[in-house]
C-alpha positions in Angstrom: -0.9 40.8 -87.3 1.8 42.3 -85.2 3.8 40.1 -82.8 2.6 42.0 -79.8 -1.0 41.1 -80.7 -0.1 37.4 -80.8 1.8 37.3 -77.5 -0.6 39.5 -75.5 -3.3 36.8 -75.1 -0.6 34.3 -74.2 0.7 36.5 -71.4 -2.9 37.0 -70.2 -3.4 33.2 -70.1 -0.2 32.7 -68.2 -1.1 35.3 -65.7 -4.6 33.8 -65.1 -3.0 30.4 -64.7 -0.5 31.7 -62.1 -3.3 33.5 -60.2 -5.3 30.3 -60.2 -2.4 28.3 -59.0 -1.8 30.8 -56.1 -5.4 30.5 -55.1 -5.3 26.8 -55.1 -2.1 26.8 -53.1 -3.7 29.2 -50.6 -6.9 27.2 -50.3 -5.5 23.7 -50.3 -4.3 22.3 -47.0 -0.6 21.9 -46.4 0.7 18.4 -46.7 0.8 16.7 -43.3 3.2 14.2 -42.0 2.2 11.3 -39.8 1.7 12.3 -36.1 4.6 11.3 -33.9 4.2 10.1 -30.3 6.5 12.3 -28.2 6.0 11.3 -24.6 3.8 9.0 -22.5 2.8 9.0 -18.9 3.9 6.5 -17.5 7.0 6.6 -19.7 7.6 3.6 -22.0 9.8 0.8 -20.6 9.8 2.2 -17.1 8.1 1.3 -13.8 5.9 3.4 -11.6 5.7 3.0 -7.8 1.9 3.0 -7.6 -0.9 2.3 -10.0 -1.5 5.3 -12.3 -5.0 6.8 -12.4 -4.7 7.6 -16.2 -2.6 7.0 -19.3 -1.5 10.1 -21.3 0.0 10.1 -24.8 1.4 13.4 -26.1 1.8 13.9 -29.9 3.5 16.6 -32.0 0.2 17.5 -33.7 -3.6 17.1 -33.2 -5.0 13.7 -33.6 -8.5 12.2 -33.7 -9.7 9.1 -31.9 -11.6 6.1 -33.3 -12.8 2.9 -31.8 -10.4 1.2 -29.4 -8.2 4.2 -29.4 -6.3 2.8 -26.4 -6.3 -0.6 -24.7 -4.3 -2.0 -21.8 -3.5 -5.6 -21.2 -1.5 -7.4 -18.5 1.4 -9.8 -18.8 -0.9 -12.7 -19.9 -2.9 -10.7 -22.3 -6.0 -10.0 -20.2 -7.5 -6.6 -21.1 -7.8 -4.1 -18.2 -10.9 -1.9 -17.8 -10.3 1.6 -19.3 -12.7 4.5 -18.9 -13.4 7.2 -21.4 -10.6 8.1 -23.8 -10.5 11.8 -24.7 -8.2 14.4 -26.2 -6.9 17.6 -24.7 -4.3 20.4 -25.5 -6.1 21.1 -28.8 -6.1 17.5 -29.7 -2.4 16.8 -29.3 -2.8 14.8 -26.0 -4.8 11.6 -25.6 -5.9 10.8 -22.0 -7.4 7.5 -20.9 -8.8 7.1 -17.4 -8.4 3.8 -15.6 -11.4 2.3 -13.9 -9.4 0.6 -11.1 -6.0 0.1 -9.7 -3.5 -2.0 -11.6 -1.9 -4.8 -9.8 1.9 -4.9 -9.6 3.1 -6.4 -13.0 4.0 -5.4 -16.5 1.4 -3.9 -18.9 1.1 -3.3 -22.6 -0.6 -0.2 -23.9 -1.8 -0.3 -27.5 -3.0 2.9 -29.2 -4.5 3.9 -32.5 -5.1 7.5 -33.7 -5.8 9.3 -37.0 -3.5 12.1 -38.0 -4.4 15.3 -39.8 -3.5 13.7 -43.1 -6.2 11.1 -42.6 -3.8 8.2 -42.1 -4.2 5.8 -39.1 -1.1 5.5 -36.9 -0.8 2.8 -34.2 1.8 1.3 -32.0 2.4 0.0 -28.5 4.6 0.5 -25.4 5.1 -1.2 -22.1 5.3 0.0 -18.5 5.3 -1.8 -15.1 3.6 -1.1 -11.8 6.0 -1.8 -8.9 5.4 -3.0 -5.4 3.5 -0.5 -3.1 5.5 0.9 -0.2 4.4 2.3 3.1 6.1 4.9 5.3 8.4 7.7 4.4 11.8 5.9 4.1 14.2 3.9 6.0 17.4 4.8 7.7 19.0 8.2 7.0 22.6 8.5 6.2 23.4 11.5 8.2 24.6 11.5 11.8 23.3 13.3 14.8 20.0 13.9 16.5 17.4 16.4 15.3 16.8 18.2 18.5 14.1 20.6 17.6 11.8 17.9 16.2 12.7 15.8 19.2 11.4 18.6 21.6 8.2 18.9 19.5 7.7 15.1 19.6 8.2 15.1 23.4 5.4 17.8 23.7 3.3 15.7 21.4 3.9 12.5 23.4 3.3 14.3 26.6 0.0 15.7 25.3 -1.1 12.3 24.2 -0.2 10.8 27.6 -1.9 13.5 29.6 -5.1 13.2 27.5 -5.3 9.5 26.9 -4.0 8.3 30.3 -5.8 11.0 32.2 -9.2 10.1 30.6 -8.8 6.5 31.7 -7.6 7.3 35.2 -10.4 9.9 35.6 -13.0 7.0 35.4 -11.2 5.4 38.4 -11.2 8.6 40.5 -14.9 9.2 39.5 -15.7 5.8 40.9 -14.0 6.6 44.2 -16.0 9.8 44.5 -19.2 7.9 44.0 -18.3 5.8 47.0 -17.2 8.8 49.0 -18.8 12.1 47.8 -16.7 14.0 50.3 -13.6 13.5 48.2 -12.4 16.6 46.2 -13.1 16.4 42.5 -9.8 16.1 40.5 -10.1 18.2 37.4 -8.8 16.5 34.2 -5.9 18.0 32.4 -7.1 16.4 29.1 -8.0 19.7 27.4 -4.5 21.0 28.1 -2.9 17.8 26.8 -4.9 18.1 23.6 -3.8 21.7 23.1 -0.2 20.8 23.7 -0.5 18.0 21.1 -2.0 20.4 18.6 0.7 22.9 19.2 3.4 20.3 18.7 1.8 19.1 15.4 1.6 22.7 14.3 5.3 23.2 15.0 6.2 20.0 13.1 4.1 21.2 10.2 5.8 24.6 10.1 9.2 22.9 10.0 8.1 20.6 7.3 6.6 23.4 5.2 9.8 25.4 5.6 11.8 22.7 4.1 9.5 21.5 1.3 6.7 24.0 0.6 3.0 24.1 1.5 2.1 21.2 -0.9 4.0 18.7 1.4 1.1 18.9 3.9 -1.2 17.1 1.5 1.0 15.6 -1.3 3.6 13.8 0.8 3.4 11.1 3.5 4.9 13.1 6.3 2.4 15.9 5.8 -0.5 13.5 5.5 0.5 11.8 8.8 0.6 15.2 10.6 -2.8 15.9 9.2 -4.1 12.7 10.7 -2.6 13.6 14.1 -4.0 17.1 14.0 -7.5 15.6 13.2 -7.1 13.1 16.1 -6.3 15.8 18.7 -9.0 18.1 17.3 -11.6 15.3 17.4 -10.7 14.5 21.0 -11.0 18.2 21.9 -14.5 18.4 20.4 -15.7 15.2 22.2 -14.4 16.5 25.5 -16.1 19.9 24.9 -19.5 18.2 24.3 -19.0 16.0 27.4 -18.4 12.8 25.4 -14.9 12.3 26.9 -15.4 8.6 27.0 -15.2 8.5 23.2 -12.2 10.8 23.0 -9.8 7.8 23.2 -10.7 6.7 19.7 -9.3 9.7 17.7 -6.3 9.7 20.1 -5.5 6.2 19.0 -5.3 7.5 15.4 -2.5 9.7 16.7 -0.6 6.7 18.0 -1.3 4.9 14.7 0.1 7.8 12.6 3.3 7.9 14.8 3.6 4.1 14.2 3.5 4.5 10.5 6.2 7.3 10.4 8.4 5.5 12.9 11.7 3.7 12.1 10.0 0.3 12.7 7.0 1.4 10.5 9.3 2.1 7.6 11.6 -0.8 8.0 8.8 -3.3 8.4 5.6 -1.7 7.0 2.5 -3.2 8.7 3.5 -5.0 11.8 6.5 -2.7 12.5 4.0 0.3 12.6 1.7 -1.7 14.8 4.5 -2.5 17.3 5.3 1.2 17.6 1.7 2.3 17.9 0.9 -0.2 20.6 4.2 0.7 22.4 3.4 4.4 22.3 -0.2 4.0 23.4 0.7 1.7 26.3 3.4 4.1 27.5 1.1 7.1 27.2 -1.6 5.4 29.2 0.8 4.3 31.9 2.4 7.7 32.3 -0.8 9.8 31.9 -2.9 7.6 34.2 -0.2 7.6 36.9 0.1 11.4 36.7 -3.7 11.8 37.3 -3.6 9.2 40.1 -0.8 11.0 41.8 -2.7 14.3 41.6 -5.8 12.6 43.1 -3.6 11.1 45.9 -2.3 14.6 46.7 -5.8 16.0 46.9 -7.0 13.1 49.0 -4.0 12.7 51.3 -6.3 13.0 54.4 -8.3 10.0 53.1 -5.8 7.1 53.4 -8.3 4.5 52.3 -9.2 6.4 49.1 -5.5 6.8 48.3 -4.8 3.1 48.7 -7.8 2.2 46.7 -7.0 4.4 43.6 -3.4 3.2 43.6 -4.5 -0.4 43.8 -6.9 0.1 40.9 -4.1 1.8 38.9 -1.8 -1.1 39.6 -4.2 -3.7 38.1 -4.0 -2.3 34.6 -0.5 -0.7 34.9 1.0 -4.2 35.2 -0.4 -5.1 31.8 0.7 -1.8 30.3 4.2 -2.4 31.6 4.3 -5.8 30.0 3.1 -4.4 26.7 5.7 -1.6 26.8 8.5 -4.1 27.5 7.4 -6.7 24.9 6.8 -4.2 22.0 10.0 -2.2 22.9 12.1 -5.4 22.9 10.8 -6.5 19.6 11.4 -3.1 18.1 14.9 -2.9 19.4 15.8 -6.3 18.0 14.4 -5.2 14.6 16.2 -1.9 14.5 19.4 -2.0 16.6 21.9 -4.9 16.4 23.6 -5.6 19.7 26.9 -4.3 18.4 25.4 -0.9 17.9 24.1 -0.3 21.4 27.3 1.3 22.7 28.8 2.6 19.5 26.0 4.6 17.9 23.8 7.5 19.0 20.7 5.4 18.5 22.0 2.6 20.6 23.1 4.9 23.4 19.7 6.7 23.5 18.0 3.3 23.5 20.1 2.1 26.5 19.1 5.3 28.3 15.4 4.6 27.6 15.8 1.0 28.8 17.4 2.2 32.1 14.6 4.7 32.7 11.9 2.1 32.1 13.7 -0.2 34.5 13.9 2.5 37.1 10.1 3.3 36.6 9.3 -0.4 37.0 11.4 -0.6 40.3 9.6 2.5 41.7 6.3 1.0 40.7 7.1 -2.2 42.5 8.2 -0.3 45.6 5.1 1.8 45.6 2.8 -1.3 45.3 4.6 -2.7 48.4 3.9 0.5 50.3 0.1 0.6 49.9 -0.2 0.6 53.7 2.1 3.7 54.0 0.2 6.5 52.1 2.9 9.1 52.6 5.7 6.9 51.2 3.3 5.6 48.5 2.7 9.2 47.2 6.4 10.0 47.1 7.3 6.8 45.2 4.4 7.2 42.7 5.4 10.9 42.2 9.0 9.8 41.4 7.7 7.1 39.1 5.6 9.6 37.2 8.6 11.9 36.8 10.7 9.1 35.4 7.9 8.2 33.0 7.9 11.8 31.7 11.6 11.4 31.1 10.9 8.1 29.3 8.6 10.0 26.9 11.3 12.6 26.3 13.9 9.9 25.5 11.4 8.2 23.3 10.9 11.5 21.4 14.7 11.8 21.0 14.9 8.2 19.8 12.5 8.7 16.9 14.6 11.7 15.9 17.8 9.8 15.9 19.2 8.1 12.8 19.2 4.3 12.9 22.5 2.7 13.7 23.1 1.3 10.3 22.9 4.8 8.8 24.8 6.9 11.2 28.2 5.6 10.4 30.1 8.2 8.5 32.8 5.7 7.4 30.5 3.1 6.0 32.3 0.6 3.7 32.0 1.1 0.0 29.9 -1.4 -1.9 31.6 -4.5 -3.3 33.1 -4.2 -6.8 30.4 -5.0 -9.4 30.6 -8.3 -11.2 29.8 -8.6 -14.9 28.1 -6.0 -17.0 26.8 -3.0 -15.0 23.4 -1.4 -15.9 23.2 2.3 -14.9 19.7 3.9 -14.6 18.6 7.3 -13.4 15.4 8.7 -12.0 14.1 11.5 -9.9 12.0 11.3 -6.7 10.5 14.7 -6.3 13.5 17.0 -5.9 16.0 14.2 -5.1 18.1 12.7 -7.9 18.3 8.9 -7.9 21.1 7.0 -9.6 20.8 3.2 -9.8 23.7 0.8 -10.6 22.6 -2.8 -11.1 25.1 -5.6 -11.4 25.3 -9.3 -10.8 23.9 -9.9 -7.3 23.7 -6.3 -6.0 22.0 -2.9 -6.4 23.6 0.4 -5.5 21.4 3.4 -5.1 23.0 6.9 -4.9 20.8 9.9 -3.8 21.7 13.5 -4.4 20.1 16.9 -3.9 21.1 20.2 -5.5 23.8 22.1 -3.7 23.3 25.6 -2.4 25.9 28.3 -2.0 29.5 28.3 -3.1 30.5 25.1 -4.9 34.1 25.5 -3.7 33.0 25.2 -0.1 32.5 21.7 1.4 28.8 20.7 1.2 26.9 20.2 4.5 26.1 16.5 5.3 22.7 15.6 3.9 20.4 13.2 5.7 18.7 10.7 3.4 16.1 8.0 3.9 15.6 5.1 1.6 13.5 1.9 1.5 12.6 -0.3 -1.4 10.9 -3.4 -2.7 11.8 -5.6 -5.7 9.6 -8.0 -7.7 12.1 -10.2 -9.5 10.8 -11.7 -12.8 9.1 -14.9 -12.0 9.2 -14.6 -8.2 7.3 -12.9 -5.4 8.1 -9.4 -4.2 10.7 -9.0 -1.6 11.9 -6.1 0.6 15.4 -4.8 -0.1 17.7 -4.6 2.9 19.9 -1.6 2.3 23.1 -0.8 4.2 24.9 2.6 3.9 28.0 2.8 1.7 28.7 6.5 2.2 26.7 9.7 2.2 23.7 9.2 -0.1 24.9 5.7 -1.0 23.0 2.5 -0.2 23.7 -1.0 -1.3 21.5 -4.2 -1.2 22.1 -7.7 -2.2 19.6 -8.8 -4.9 18.7 -11.8 -7.0 17.6 -10.5 -10.4 15.1 -12.6 -12.4 15.6 -13.2 -16.1 13.3 -10.5 -17.7 11.9 -7.3 -16.3 12.4 -6.6 -12.6 10.0 -3.8 -11.3 11.7 -1.9 -8.5 10.0 0.6 -6.2 11.9 3.0 -3.9 10.7 5.5 -1.4 13.1 8.4 -0.9 13.3 11.3 1.5 16.0 14.0 2.1 16.0 16.6 4.9 14.9 19.9 3.4 13.8 18.6 0.1 10.7 17.0 -1.4 11.1 13.3 -2.0 8.6 10.6 -2.8 8.2 7.2 -4.4 9.8 6.3 -7.7 9.8 3.2 -9.8 12.2 1.7 -12.3 12.2 -1.3 -14.6 15.4 -3.2 -14.4 15.9 -5.7 -17.3 18.2 -8.6 -16.8 20.6 -9.7 -18.1 22.2 -7.0 -20.2 25.1 -6.7 -22.6 28.0 -4.3 -22.8 27.2 -1.2 -25.0 30.5 0.5 -25.5 30.7 -0.3 -29.2 27.1 0.6 -29.8 27.6 4.0 -28.3 30.5 4.8 -30.6 28.5 3.8 -33.7 25.4 5.8 -32.5 27.4 9.0 -32.0 29.0 8.6 -35.4 25.6 8.0 -37.0 24.2 11.1 -35.3 27.0 13.2 -36.8 25.7 12.3 -40.3 22.0 12.5 -39.4 19.6 14.9 -41.2 18.0 17.9 -39.6 15.7 17.1 -36.7 13.2 18.7 -34.3 14.0 18.0 -30.7 11.0 18.1 -28.3 12.3 18.7 -24.8 10.7 18.4 -21.3 12.7 19.5 -18.3 11.8 19.1 -14.6 13.6 19.5 -11.3 10.6 18.2 -9.2 8.7 15.2 -10.4 6.0 15.7 -7.9 4.9 18.9 -9.8 2.9 18.7 -13.1 5.2 18.2 -16.2 5.9 21.2 -18.4 4.8 21.6 -22.0 7.2 20.1 -24.6 9.4 22.7 -26.1 10.4 22.2 -29.8 14.1 22.9 -30.6 16.0 22.7 -33.8 19.7 22.8 -32.9 22.4 21.9 -35.4 23.7 18.4 -34.8 27.1 19.6 -33.7 25.6 22.0 -31.2 23.4 19.3 -29.8 26.3 16.7 -29.5 28.5 19.3 -27.7 25.9 19.6 -24.9 25.4 15.9 -24.1 27.8 13.9 -21.8 28.3 11.1 -24.4 29.6 13.4 -27.2 32.9 11.7 -27.4 31.3 8.3 -28.1 32.7 7.0 -24.8 31.0 6.5 -21.4 32.5 5.0 -18.2 29.6 2.7 -17.9 27.5 1.5 -20.9 25.0 -1.3 -21.1 22.8 -2.4 -24.0 19.3 -3.7 -23.5 17.8 -5.6 -26.5 14.4 -7.3 -26.8 13.3 -9.1 -29.9 11.1 -6.9 -32.0 11.7 -3.7 -30.0 14.1 -0.8 -30.3 17.5 -1.1 -28.7 18.1 0.9 -25.5 21.5 2.1 -24.4 22.0 2.9 -20.7 25.0 5.2 -19.9 26.5 6.1 -16.5 28.9 9.0 -15.7 29.6 8.5 -12.0 32.1 11.3 -11.5 29.5 13.8 -12.9 26.5 12.2 -11.1 24.8 11.8 -14.5 23.0 9.0 -16.4 21.6 8.8 -19.9 19.1 6.3 -21.4 19.0 6.3 -25.2 16.5 4.6 -27.4 18.0 3.7 -30.8 15.9 3.5 -34.0 16.3 1.1 -36.9 18.7 3.5 -38.6 21.0 3.7 -35.7 19.9 7.2 -34.7 18.7 8.3 -31.3 14.9 8.3 -31.1 14.5 9.2 -27.5 16.7 10.0 -24.5 16.4 10.6 -20.8 19.1 12.5 -19.0 19.3 12.7 -15.2 21.5 14.7 -12.8 21.4 15.9 -9.3 19.4 18.9 -10.4 17.2 18.0 -13.4 15.5 15.2 -15.4 15.5 15.9 -19.1 13.5 14.0 -21.7 14.1 14.4 -25.5 12.1 13.1 -28.5 13.7 13.3 -31.9 11.7 13.8 -35.0 13.9 13.7 -38.1 13.3 15.4 -41.4 13.1 12.7 -44.1 
């Protein structure tokens, strides 16, 4: 038998085997690695300003859910109610809906999923819920008065006064006409006041939209408060149109309440500060509006001296109480917002002094008018002068609410004290505003920044910022932070850190940009991290190939983008991060037993921060980079 006859069947057998192997490789599923948790919302080891409505886990591959796929427990281990847990994004995202609001404290999220390879993967992470804030921020750091909003606020206050005070005084004049039907009916100006108020709200809304976009009208507190005011004026107009003017005062009080919430006092002292301003505004509006209607009635009835004396006497009975309310609430608000030393040295204090002078003049004219009840001609002139002064009071009040607080209008504010001990730098983003935090022994420094427009070689225009905050130190009750300015965009407050996690909540606003509430979890105490950074960078230079999942945002109020997988060479990656040299101006190490080490880095000159999570091999597992323009989150998945 020839050799070819012997080898031919062998080759056929080998070919059949190769074909079978190819079919098996084509049919068999590819080997799967365990799923990796990329990002969570809320982010691990952070704090959120308000209770989230859901918990989201994002993996690098589809997963399936089993029993108890996700549970949440509080600081003492009590399980919190969780609604249905489901997957989305083709199975790569796990979403759990919360059944109620979470109280301010720290929570542990435990999760368990099954990967495509059939193996069960489970882990846990923590986050904290901070202390809720009201209002839109505290003092701004920019000088000067916002004149255009001040004019619109004056129109709004005047519209509120003409409507609210006019409706109350109209009941008095109606009673006089019942006694003497020969008196001329005095038509109410309430519809015109409502229309003026709506026009002012519309102007303020247009200005707000121009600086932050349409979504600010329903997504941010300033837009929501304008919506309340628009609804209040519109509701009053409807009630007047259907001849239910007696009820129109109720929606108008909602306008005063909204102005109280957005006021300086409402932000500085949420709750009673807002109540003080609302009562002050409502009392002043009724005083001015009722007097204006009474003066119009006196002019129409000047031939009926008895009727003129009667309506002024009736107005005097409730005007005295209104005056006392205006003085009491105004004095308390002034004490709260303006120290005595700022009355003559700041714009806010000077405008406040002008308002006090005008209210004093109005009170003097009112007293002179009450002493002239038997001289109708003189009485009408004095009351007319009083109503004119009260209109000026409303104008000054509108200017006052558009003027930065004294503590924030000082351009040469002293720098914060030098930090003591190890400094912990943290970064975040409130909407479109960059937030840089520097925690040290006994103090917290917050620096706010917005992206610059135009030529970077030209001096930047002064930016007006607003900031308020609350801290819940570990083991103690929540407390309000009392910030003072330390330069443009810089605020400093004395604090007493608790040993452990300190949830911090800030509310940030910046003129022309979308702000919002932001939370941070400040662990204390911390250790220096300079040596760890150098070792980490050296370890990364020797690391194996990795996939970098990246999420970038410039506006945290918008939905997050989809993670983008990148595979850069390690030297290319390191050349793009601020800590490439292994050195950072500020570095702090945060270590908890049984948890990965975190390394917080600060680069003050560049306005950047970095938070690195180090795995058990000394490599970077996660990082968060912040700057005045962007917040970048990275998750590293290494090739083993």
